[in-house]
N, C-alpha and C positions, 0 to 999 in steps of 0.2 A: 495440339492446342492451342490457338492464340487464347488468350486474356483479355476480355471486350473491357475498356476503361470507357466509363462513366464520364461525362462530363454536368456536374450541376453548378454549372455559374450561373445557369438561368432560376436556378432555387436558390441561389445564394442570392444574387439581386433581389428577388422577390419576398423571400421571408428575412433575412438575415436584416433589413433594415428596420423591421419593425420590432422583431426580437431582441428582449433584451438579455445578453448572456452573461451571468456571474462569470467574472476576470478568474482563469486560473492561476494558483500556487503552487508551487510545489516547493517539498521538501529535498535539501540537498545532498547527496550521495556522491558527488566527486566527478571528475572527467572521465575515468573510467568507467562507470551508471551510465554515463550520458553518452560515451561513445558507444555502449554494447547493448543500450535499447532505446536510445532515442529521445529521452526525456530525462531532463535534471535530476529528476528521483521521483516517489510517489505523489500525488497528489494529495492535498489538503483539503479535509475534510469530506472526503471517498473512505468508502471499502478498497482496500489495495488488497493483494495475496500475492503474496511471492512462491511462486511454482516452481519445482526444478528437483534435479535425483542429487542426491546426498555431496556432503562438502563442495557445496556451486557457491556457497558466500549467503546465501537467503537469510539464518542470523546477523551474521557481519549486518547484512544490508537495515534489516529492521532495526538494529542497534542504533546503526548512524543515525538512520532517521528520527528514531526518539530520540536521540542528543538534537541533531537538530532541529527538532521540536520544542524539547524543552529551550532552546535557545533563546526561540521564536515565543514563550512563552504560549505554548498548545502543550495541551496534555495528550501524550502517546497511549492510544488503548491497544492491546494486542489479545485478538482471538487464537488460542495456540488451539488447532483441529488433530495433533499427532498423540495418538493413544499413548505413547510411550511417556511423551513426556506430560500426558492431563496425570499421569501414575505415575507418575514421580513425583510434582507439584501436591499430588493428592498425601501424598503419603508422608511427605516433609510438613505437612501441615500448613501452608500456603494457602491453599484453596480454601475459604470459607463460606458456607452460608448460612444465614440469619446469624452471624456470629459464631456459630460452631464448626471447628476443622472439618473437611468433607474426608472422609474414610472409604476407601474404594472395597 
């Protein structure tokens, strides 16, 4: 089955001249990330999700992105959705709600 490729050049000519797009900024994760994904890193000002199997470098990429963000005076925010991570943070007293430690 052949994949049909669409030509959007007419749409770009019609709408792109009048639309103002916010310039994209990315955090730098190095040449290896650029080669693997095709982007220099996570987009600044967007929600970025790292998906993949265990031991594939998701945490390392997130930490490198946080370091680069802090160098650029941007506050990184992590939302951890793995249950095992949430439980260990809560047991350690790191999670707080209204100033009180969250207990599982």
